[in-house]
N, C-alpha and C positions, 0 to 999 in steps of 0.2 A: 504494500500500500504506500503510495507516495504521500509525502508530507505536504500539506497545504496550509497556508497562513489564513487564519480566520479574520474576516473583516471586523473592524471594531464597531462601525456604525450599522445599526439595523440587525445585528446578530444577537439573539436572546442569550446565547452562551458566551458572548464576548466579555471584554474587560469591564464595560459599563454595567452590565447586569450583575457581575460578580461583586461589584463594589457595595451593593446594598443600599438601603434607604439612608437618607441624611439624618443625622442626629439632631435632637432639639438642643437648645442651649444648656438646659439642665443635664441632659444626657452627656453632652461634651464635657461639662464641668465635672460630672461624676467619673467620666473616663479618665480625665487628667488626675483627679484626686485618688483614683484607684491605683495609679502608678506610683505616686509619692505625694507628700504634703505640698501644697501650694499656698502662697499668700494671696490675699484678696487682689492686690495689685497685679500679680502675675496672671491670675485667672481673668481679670478684666482685660488685660492685654491679649491673652490668647483667645478669648471669646469675641473680641471686638470685630474681627472680620466676618463673623457669622451672624451678627445681630443687626436688626434694623436701626435701633437707637440704644444709647447708653442706659436709658431707664430700664429697658428690658433686661440687660445684664445685671444691673443693680438689684432688681427684684429677685432674680435667680440666686444671686450671691447672698442676699438677705435671708432667703429661704434656706439655703444650705447652712448658713451660720446658725439659724434658729434650730435646725435639725441636728446640729453638732457635727456635720460633715466637714465644715470649714472652720478652722481654729487657728488664730494667730499664735497662741501658746504652743500648740503642737508643731506648727511650722518652725518656730524659733528652736524648739528642742530638736527637731529633725535636722536643721542646718547645723546646729552646734554638734550634734552627734556625728554627722557626716564629715565635718571639717576640722574638728578639734585635734585630731591626731596629726594633721598635716599643716595646720596654719595657726598663727598666733592671734591674740585677741584683737589687734588692730585690723587685721584682714577680715576676720569674722564680723567685727563691728561694722566695717565698711559694706560688707555684703548685706547684712541685716538692714542697714540704713537705706539701701536701694528699694526695699519693699514697703516702706512707710508703715511700720508696725507700731503697736502701742509701746510707749516708753517703758512702762513697768515690766513688761515681758522681756524686753531687750536688756534692761538694767539688771534684772535677776539672772539672766543667762550669762551676762558678762561678769557678774560678781562670782559666779561659779567658775568661769574660765580663769579669772585672775588668780585664784588659789592654786591652779594646776599649771600655770604658764611655764614655770621653770622645769617641771617634770616633763611636760610635753616637748619643750625645746630640746631638753637633754636627750630624750628618746629619739627624736627626729635627727638630731646631730649624730647620735651614736649609730643609727642605721645608715646614715649617709657617709660619715667620715670615720668614726670609730676611735680615733686617737687624736690627742692634742698635737698640733703641728708646731715645730720649732721655727719654721720659715714665716716671716712676716707676710709674704705674698700669699701663702696658703691660709694663714689666719684671716687675712682680709677677704679672701674668697669665701671662707666659711661664714664670716660675719655678714657678707652681702647675701649669701644664701638664706640665712636665718632672717635677715631684715626684709628680704623679698617675700618671705612667708608671713610677715606681720608680727614678729616678736619684738618686744621692747628692747631698747639699747642696753639697759642694765642686765636683763636676762641674757642677751646675746654675749655681752662681755663675760659674764660668769660661766656660761657654757663653753665658749671658745677658750677661755683661760684654763679650763679644767676644774673650776670650782664646782664640785658636785652638790647634790641636794643635801648631803650630810653636813655641809658648811653652815647651814641655817642656824 
């Protein structure tokens, strides 16, 4: 049997028929939320191309918040959980600021991160470099790496200098 290409237009078994019906705004939002937590701002941006007006999206998001499917606190916890092992407080704070979240939820998460900043930086540095460098060029490279990850200057100096957690 010879292979023939199916036409896309007019063929009930073609690509358009397999795509299925279009989702409602609420269906799309639930699909996004089923994959991971999203902020209200993120969902607003993702749903905007599929809505007639912004009021329609606002109504859907209000409903999802009332039902407990959309939560700023859960989103903050999710971001912190995903990013804490690889990034410092400044970088995580910057990412959370982009989502226009309630100040109290962000403040509480950052307070938790503050207490573990040195341990997280130490673990990241240990995985990446493993030993204190005697070369000033290598130390500068290590410091730039940690600074790029959002760790504070004091924490960076302590980690690169080899001052462990036990120095506290």
